[in-house]
C-alpha positions as CSV (number, residue, x, y, z in Angstrom):
1,M,6.5,-35.0,12.7
2,K,7.5,-31.8,14.4
3,S,10.5,-31.3,12.2
4,G,8.3,-31.8,9.0
5,R,5.8,-29.3,10.3
6,N,8.5,-26.7,11.1
7,L,9.9,-27.1,7.6
8,F,6.5,-26.5,6.1
9,L,5.7,-23.5,8.3
10,T,8.4,-21.2,7.2
11,P,8.3,-17.5,8.4
12,F,7.0,-16.5,5.0
13,R,4.1,-19.0,5.2
14,V,3.3,-18.1,8.8
15,I,3.0,-14.4,7.8
16,L,0.7,-15.3,4.8
17,I,-1.5,-17.5,7.0
18,S,-1.7,-14.8,9.6
19,Y,-3.0,-12.3,7.1
20,V,-5.5,-14.8,5.7
21,A,-6.7,-15.5,9.2
22,A,-7.1,-11.8,9.9
23,M,-9.1,-11.3,6.7
24,I,-11.4,-14.2,7.6
25,L,-11.8,-12.9,11.2
26,F,-12.8,-9.4,10.1
27,S,-15.0,-10.7,7.3
28,V,-17.1,-12.5,10.0
29,L,-17.2,-9.5,12.2
30,L,-18.3,-7.2,9.4
31,Y,-20.9,-9.8,8.3
32,L,-22.5,-9.9,11.8
33,P,-25.9,-8.0,12.0
34,I,-24.5,-6.0,14.9
35,S,-22.2,-4.2,12.4
36,H,-24.9,-3.0,10.1
37,L,-27.2,-0.1,10.0
38,P,-31.0,-0.9,10.4
39,G,-32.5,-2.6,7.3
40,V,-29.1,-3.3,5.7
41,E,-28.4,-6.8,4.4
42,L,-24.8,-7.7,3.6
43,S,-23.8,-10.9,1.8
44,Y,-20.7,-12.8,3.1
45,S,-18.9,-12.2,-0.2
46,E,-19.4,-8.4,0.2
47,A,-18.1,-8.7,3.8
48,L,-15.1,-10.8,2.7
49,F,-14.2,-8.3,-0.1
50,T,-14.4,-5.4,2.3
51,S,-12.3,-7.2,4.9
52,V,-9.6,-8.2,2.4
53,S,-9.5,-4.6,1.1
54,A,-9.2,-3.2,4.7
55,V,-6.5,-5.6,5.9
56,S,-4.6,-5.1,2.7
57,V,-5.2,-1.3,3.2
58,T,-6.4,-0.9,-0.4
59,G,-9.8,0.8,-0.3
60,L,-11.7,-0.9,-3.2
61,T,-15.2,-1.6,-2.1
62,V,-18.3,-3.2,-3.5
63,I,-20.5,-1.3,-0.9
64,N,-20.9,2.2,0.4
65,V,-19.3,2.1,3.8
66,S,-21.3,5.0,5.3
67,E,-24.6,3.5,4.2
68,T,-23.8,-0.1,5.3
69,F,-22.0,-0.1,8.7
70,N,-23.0,1.4,12.0
71,Y,-20.5,2.6,14.6
72,I,-19.7,-0.9,15.6
73,G,-19.0,-1.9,12.1
74,I,-16.8,1.2,11.5
75,V,-14.8,0.2,14.6
76,F,-14.2,-3.3,13.2
77,L,-13.3,-1.7,9.9
78,A,-10.9,0.7,11.5
79,L,-9.2,-2.1,13.5
80,A,-8.7,-4.1,10.3
81,I,-7.2,-1.1,8.6
82,Q,-4.9,-0.4,11.6
83,L,-3.8,-4.0,11.7
84,G,-3.1,-4.1,8.0
85,G,-1.4,-0.7,8.0
86,I,1.2,-1.2,10.6
87,G,1.5,-4.9,10.1
88,I,0.4,-8.0,12.0
89,M,3.8,-8.6,13.6
90,T,4.0,-5.0,14.9
91,M,0.7,-5.5,16.8
92,G,1.8,-8.9,17.9
93,T,5.1,-7.5,19.2
94,F,3.2,-4.9,21.1
95,V,1.0,-7.6,22.8
96,W,4.0,-9.7,23.6
97,M,5.8,-6.7,25.2
98,L,2.6,-5.7,27.0
99,F,2.5,-9.1,28.8
100,G,6.2,-8.9,29.5
101,R,7.2,-11.8,27.2
102,K,10.6,-12.0,25.6
103,I,10.8,-12.0,21.8
104,N,12.4,-15.2,20.8
105,F,14.3,-16.1,17.6
106,S,11.3,-17.5,15.7
107,Q,9.3,-14.4,16.5
108,R,12.1,-12.2,15.3
109,M,12.2,-14.1,12.1
110,L,8.5,-13.3,11.6
111,I,9.1,-9.6,12.3
112,M,11.9,-9.5,9.8
113,V,9.7,-11.0,7.1
114,D,6.6,-8.9,7.9
115,Q,8.6,-5.7,7.8
116,N,10.8,-6.7,4.9
117,Q,14.1,-6.4,6.8
118,N,17.4,-8.0,6.0
119,H,18.9,-8.4,9.5
120,F,17.9,-9.3,13.1
121,S,19.5,-6.4,15.0
122,G,17.1,-3.8,16.4
123,L,13.9,-5.5,15.3
124,V,12.1,-5.1,18.6
125,N,13.1,-1.4,18.8
126,L,11.9,-1.1,15.2
127,M,8.5,-2.5,16.1
128,R,8.2,-0.3,19.2
129,G,9.2,2.7,17.1
130,I,6.8,1.9,14.3
131,L,3.9,1.6,16.8
132,I,4.7,4.8,18.6
133,V,5.3,6.9,15.4
134,A,2.2,5.5,13.7
135,I,-0.2,6.2,16.7
136,L,1.3,9.6,17.3
137,I,1.0,10.7,13.6
138,E,-2.6,9.4,13.5
139,L,-3.6,11.2,16.7
140,V,-2.1,14.5,15.5
141,G,-3.8,14.1,12.1
142,A,-7.1,13.3,13.9
143,L,-6.8,16.4,16.1
144,I,-6.0,18.7,13.1
145,L,-8.6,17.4,10.8
146,G,-11.3,17.0,13.5
147,T,-10.8,20.6,14.8
148,Y,-11.0,21.9,11.2
149,F,-14.0,19.8,10.4
150,L,-16.0,21.7,13.1
151,R,-16.9,24.1,10.3
152,Y,-18.3,21.3,8.1
153,F,-20.3,19.1,10.6
154,D,-23.1,19.9,13.0
155,T,-21.6,18.5,16.2
156,P,-18.0,18.2,17.6
157,A,-18.5,14.4,17.9
158,Q,-19.3,14.1,14.2
159,A,-16.4,16.3,13.3
160,Y,-13.8,14.5,15.3
161,Y,-15.2,11.1,14.2
162,Q,-14.8,12.1,10.6
163,G,-11.3,13.6,11.3
164,A,-10.1,10.4,13.2
165,F,-11.2,8.1,10.4
166,A,-9.8,10.3,7.7
167,S,-6.5,10.5,9.5
168,L,-6.3,6.7,9.9
169,S,-7.3,6.1,6.3
170,A,-4.8,8.6,5.0
171,F,-1.8,7.6,7.1
172,T,-2.4,3.8,6.4
173,N,-3.1,4.6,2.7
174,A,-6.3,2.6,3.1
175,G,-8.5,4.7,0.8
176,F,-11.6,4.1,2.9
177,D,-14.0,6.9,3.9
178,V,-17.1,7.4,6.0
179,T,-18.3,10.4,4.0
180,G,-19.8,8.3,1.2
181,E,-18.0,10.5,-1.3
182,S,-14.3,10.1,-0.4
183,L,-12.8,13.6,-0.3
184,I,-14.9,15.0,-3.0
185,P,-16.8,17.3,-0.5
186,F,-13.4,18.9,0.1
187,A,-12.4,19.3,-3.5
188,D,-12.0,23.1,-3.0
189,D,-10.5,22.9,0.4
190,Y,-6.7,23.0,0.0
191,Y,-6.0,22.8,3.7
192,V,-7.7,19.4,4.0
193,Q,-6.0,18.2,0.9
194,L,-2.6,19.3,2.2
195,V,-3.0,17.6,5.6
196,V,-4.2,14.4,3.8
197,I,-1.2,14.5,1.4
198,L,1.2,14.8,4.3
199,L,-0.4,11.9,6.1
200,I,-0.3,9.8,2.9
201,F,3.4,10.6,2.5
202,A,4.1,9.8,6.2
203,G,2.6,6.3,5.8
204,A,4.0,5.6,2.3
205,I,7.6,6.7,2.6
206,G,8.5,3.8,4.9
207,F,8.8,3.4,8.7
208,P,12.6,3.1,8.7
209,V,12.8,6.5,7.0
210,L,10.5,8.0,9.7
211,L,12.5,6.5,12.5
212,E,15.8,7.7,11.1
213,L,14.3,11.2,10.6
214,R,13.2,11.1,14.3
215,E,16.7,10.2,15.4
216,F,18.2,12.9,13.2
217,L,15.8,15.6,14.6
218,S,16.4,14.4,18.2
219,N,20.1,15.3,17.7
220,K,21.1,12.7,20.3
221,N,23.8,11.1,18.0
222,P,26.3,13.6,16.7
223,N,27.7,11.0,14.3
224,F,24.3,10.1,12.9
225,K,24.2,9.4,9.1
226,F,21.2,8.5,7.0
227,S,21.3,4.9,5.7
228,L,21.6,4.1,2.0
229,F,18.0,2.8,2.1
230,T,16.7,6.1,3.4
231,K,18.6,8.1,0.8
232,I,17.5,6.0,-2.1
233,T,13.9,5.7,-0.9
234,T,13.4,9.4,-0.2
235,I,15.0,10.6,-3.5
236,T,13.0,8.0,-5.5
237,F,9.8,8.7,-3.6
238,L,10.0,12.5,-4.2
239,A,11.2,12.1,-7.8
240,V,8.2,9.8,-8.7
241,F,5.8,12.2,-7.0
242,V,7.2,15.2,-9.0
243,I,7.1,13.2,-12.2
244,G,3.5,12.3,-11.4
245,V,2.5,15.9,-10.8
246,V,4.1,17.1,-14.1
247,G,2.7,14.2,-16.0
248,I,-0.9,14.5,-14.8
249,W,-0.8,18.3,-15.3
250,A,0.6,18.0,-18.8
251,L,-1.8,15.2,-19.9
252,E,-4.9,16.9,-18.5
253,S,-4.1,20.5,-19.6
254,G,-6.2,20.2,-22.7
255,H,-8.9,18.1,-21.2
256,Y,-10.2,18.1,-17.6
257,Y,-8.2,21.2,-16.6
258,V,-9.6,23.4,-19.3
259,G,-11.3,26.3,-17.7
260,L,-9.8,25.8,-14.3
261,H,-7.6,28.3,-12.5
262,W,-3.9,27.5,-12.3
263,H,-4.0,26.8,-8.6
264,E,-7.0,24.4,-9.1
265,Q,-5.0,22.6,-11.8
266,L,-1.9,22.5,-9.5
267,F,-3.6,21.1,-6.5
268,N,-5.6,18.6,-8.5
269,A,-2.4,17.3,-10.1
270,V,-0.5,17.3,-6.7
271,F,-3.3,15.4,-4.9
272,N,-3.8,12.9,-7.7
273,S,-0.1,12.2,-7.9
274,A,0.1,11.7,-4.1
275,T,-3.0,9.5,-3.8
276,A,-2.1,7.4,-6.8
277,R,1.0,6.1,-5.0
278,S,-1.1,4.1,-2.6
279,G,-3.5,6.5,-0.9
280,G,-6.7,5.8,-2.8
281,L,-8.6,8.8,-1.6
282,A,-10.1,11.1,-4.3
283,T,-11.2,14.7,-4.7
284,M,-12.9,14.0,-8.1
285,D,-14.4,11.2,-10.2
286,V,-11.3,9.8,-11.8
287,S,-13.3,8.3,-14.6
288,E,-13.6,11.8,-16.0
289,L,-9.8,11.9,-16.7
290,H,-8.4,11.3,-20.2
291,M,-7.4,7.8,-21.1
292,A,-3.7,8.7,-21.3
293,T,-3.9,10.1,-17.7
294,L,-5.6,6.9,-16.5
295,L,-2.8,4.8,-18.0
296,F,-0.2,7.1,-16.4
297,I,-1.9,6.9,-13.0
298,S,-2.0,3.1,-13.4
299,F,1.8,3.3,-13.8
300,L,2.1,5.3,-10.6
301,M,-0.1,2.8,-8.7
302,I,2.1,-0.1,-10.0
303,I,5.2,1.7,-8.6
304,G,3.4,2.2,-5.3
305,A,5.0,3.2,-2.0
306,S,8.3,2.4,-0.3
307,P,9.3,-1.0,1.4
308,S,8.4,-1.4,5.1
309,S,5.6,1.1,4.7
310,V,1.8,0.8,4.6
311,G,1.7,0.8,0.8
312,G,2.0,-1.8,-1.9
313,G,3.2,-1.9,-5.5
314,I,6.6,-3.0,-6.7
315,R,8.0,-0.3,-4.4
316,T,10.3,2.7,-4.9
317,T,13.5,0.8,-4.2
318,T,12.8,-1.7,-7.0
319,I,12.5,1.1,-9.5
320,A,15.6,2.8,-8.2
321,V,17.8,-0.3,-8.3
322,M,16.5,-1.1,-11.8
323,F,17.3,2.4,-13.0
324,L,20.7,2.4,-11.4
325,T,21.5,-1.0,-12.9
326,I,20.5,0.0,-16.4
327,R,22.5,3.2,-16.1
328,S,25.6,1.3,-15.0
329,F,25.1,-1.1,-18.0
330,A,24.8,1.8,-20.4
331,Q,28.0,3.3,-18.9
332,G,29.8,0.0,-19.4
333,K,30.2,-0.7,-15.6
334,E,29.8,-4.0,-14.0
335,D,29.0,-2.7,-10.5
336,V,26.2,-0.5,-9.4
337,K,27.5,2.3,-7.2
338,V,25.5,5.1,-5.5
339,F,26.2,7.4,-2.5
340,G,29.6,5.8,-2.0
341,R,28.1,2.3,-1.7
342,Q,27.7,-0.7,-4.0
343,I,24.4,-2.3,-4.5
344,H,24.4,-6.1,-3.7
345,S,24.0,-8.4,-6.7
346,E,21.2,-10.2,-4.9
347,D,19.2,-7.0,-4.6
348,K,19.6,-6.3,-8.4
349,Q,18.3,-9.8,-9.1
350,K,15.3,-9.3,-6.7
351,A,14.4,-6.0,-8.4
352,F,14.1,-7.6,-11.8
353,I,12.3,-10.7,-10.5
354,V,9.7,-8.5,-8.7
355,L,9.0,-6.4,-11.8
356,S,8.9,-9.4,-14.1
357,V,6.5,-11.4,-11.9
358,F,4.4,-8.4,-11.1
359,L,3.8,-7.6,-14.8
360,V,3.1,-11.2,-15.7
361,M,0.6,-11.5,-12.8
362,L,-1.0,-8.2,-13.7
363,F,-1.4,-9.1,-17.4
364,A,-2.8,-12.5,-16.4
365,A,-5.3,-10.9,-14.1
366,V,-6.4,-8.3,-16.7
367,T,-6.8,-11.1,-19.2
368,L,-8.9,-13.3,-16.9
369,I,-11.2,-10.4,-15.9
370,V,-11.7,-9.4,-19.5
371,A,-12.6,-13.1,-20.2
372,F,-15.1,-13.1,-17.3
373,E,-16.6,-9.7,-18.0
374,G,-16.1,-8.9,-21.6
375,T,-15.4,-5.4,-23.0
376,E,-19.0,-4.8,-24.1
377,R,-20.1,-3.9,-20.6
378,L,-16.8,-2.7,-19.1
379,S,-14.1,-0.9,-20.9
380,L,-10.6,-2.4,-21.1
381,M,-9.2,0.8,-19.5
382,A,-11.4,0.5,-16.5
383,I,-10.3,-3.1,-16.0
384,I,-6.6,-2.2,-16.3
385,F,-7.1,0.7,-13.9
386,E,-9.0,-1.5,-11.4
387,T,-6.4,-4.3,-11.5
388,A,-3.5,-2.0,-11.1
389,S,-5.2,-0.3,-8.2
390,A,-5.8,-3.7,-6.5
391,F,-2.3,-5.0,-7.0
392,G,-0.7,-1.7,-6.0
393,T,-3.1,-1.6,-2.9
394,C,-4.1,1.9,-4.0
395,G,-7.9,1.9,-4.0
396,L,-8.7,4.4,-6.8
397,S,-11.5,3.1,-9.0
398,M,-13.5,4.1,-12.0
399,G,-16.5,2.8,-10.2
400,I,-16.7,-0.8,-11.6
401,T,-15.8,-2.8,-8.5
402,A,-19.4,-3.6,-7.5
403,D,-20.4,-4.4,-11.1
404,L,-17.7,-7.2,-11.4
405,S,-18.7,-10.9,-11.1
406,L,-17.7,-12.9,-8.0
407,A,-14.9,-14.5,-10.1
408,S,-13.4,-11.1,-11.0
409,Q,-13.8,-9.9,-7.5
410,G,-12.0,-13.0,-6.3
411,I,-9.0,-12.1,-8.6
412,L,-8.9,-8.6,-7.2
413,M,-8.9,-10.0,-3.6
414,M,-6.0,-12.2,-4.5
415,L,-4.1,-9.3,-6.0
416,M,-4.8,-7.1,-2.9
417,F,-3.6,-9.9,-0.6
418,I,-0.4,-10.4,-2.6
419,G,0.1,-6.7,-2.8
420,R,-0.1,-6.3,1.0
421,V,2.1,-9.2,2.0
422,G,4.6,-8.3,-0.7
423,L,5.5,-10.1,-3.9
424,L,8.8,-11.4,-2.6
425,A,7.3,-12.8,0.6
426,F,4.6,-14.5,-1.5
427,L,7.2,-16.0,-3.9
428,F,9.4,-17.2,-1.0
429,S,6.3,-18.8,0.6
430,I,5.7,-21.0,-2.4
431,R,9.3,-21.6,-3.2
432,R,10.7,-25.1,-2.6
433,K,13.5,-25.6,-0.1
434,E,16.8,-24.6,-1.6
435,Q,18.9,-27.7,-2.5
436,K,22.6,-27.6,-2.5
437,S,24.2,-28.4,-5.9
438,Y,27.1,-30.8,-5.8
439,F,28.1,-30.4,-9.4
440,K,27.9,-27.8,-12.2
441,Y,27.3,-28.1,-16.0
442,P,29.5,-26.4,-18.6
443,T,28.6,-22.8,-19.1
444,E,27.4,-21.7,-22.5
445,R,26.3,-18.3,-23.8
446,I,23.0,-17.6,-25.5
447,I,21.7,-14.7,-27.5
448,I,19.8,-12.1,-25.5
449,G,17.7,-9.3,-26.9
């Protein structure tokens, strides 16, 4: 009996169950009357959607957070965002270490799955480093924004409250706000936008990258070298960001940007490119953008952030490995080489599996939502944008989330959940146990393409 239970509860399934449990727990906490402002009534479906969106650090909402929750509710929401942002196993490891418990083999397996790692060495130090770096960045961001917000809000308490939540939301790429208008009140304040962009980058570029950067800056190891993961991740992350800025600027130059000064156009394009990667915060109503720009931003949301980060999407390394594989094929090379290293064949296979399954699930979700809602009431573009935002755990919206039926909202919750735990982890959780093959069939070629 015990053996059968252990076979069923694989590390991937335990992680999925843990996130489901967290989402249910916080949905109950947010549903309790003690979390609401006076006179506010919240249905359980609204509380559940908010909880799923918070734990998956997405930011799509069917309610106005500032008009629904009191300070207790905001604390519950912030805890859900923090837990989802740095990962359940990071918080679990912190609790284990706090009570002086040793991290055993099975717990290390869970950590490895939750943080998308490929080896056991250094996992506990990784968890400790993630927690320290995350809290430190959030505190610095809260102090910077809170101090600056003194010019916007009546009391220091309100200013630092807004600054702390904005810092948490930006670093975890959660997309939630307590202003009621996202960052639209700061649409002309480039300082606030710049700080938020840096926080979004810090959360989305990946914890291993931040930890390697910390080691590099500490200068304790004279022989230190950045890993292949960090090199590929950083270059791809910045390349996609620049492509996003140029693409948005070019597509909107004859539309939304008409009549704006060059610096207004630049910061608008920079912020939209940064937030579309997984941030979800907005300085404007995105529904005012041209349809071509909305499609382009949907593409950015699908790419998402880096692995082992707070963001979702197919991830930057997936795009990088696919590009390098296609380039090698075009050059007539069998192996994929970069920075003096060779990409493992299993990683190439995973990249194409992730993209293929992602697009199939995205197309299926769009089709189902269109079938449930129709295009008479909601445009196809709005549905595609909303679905890409949910699956990429971004949180940008054209304002249709609350208008969707419960069935469509259920689809978005499933997409947000899969986007947070990671598509590979989800696929491994439903995969049957690998069976050893004792014979092989004759190989035969088929026509491709």
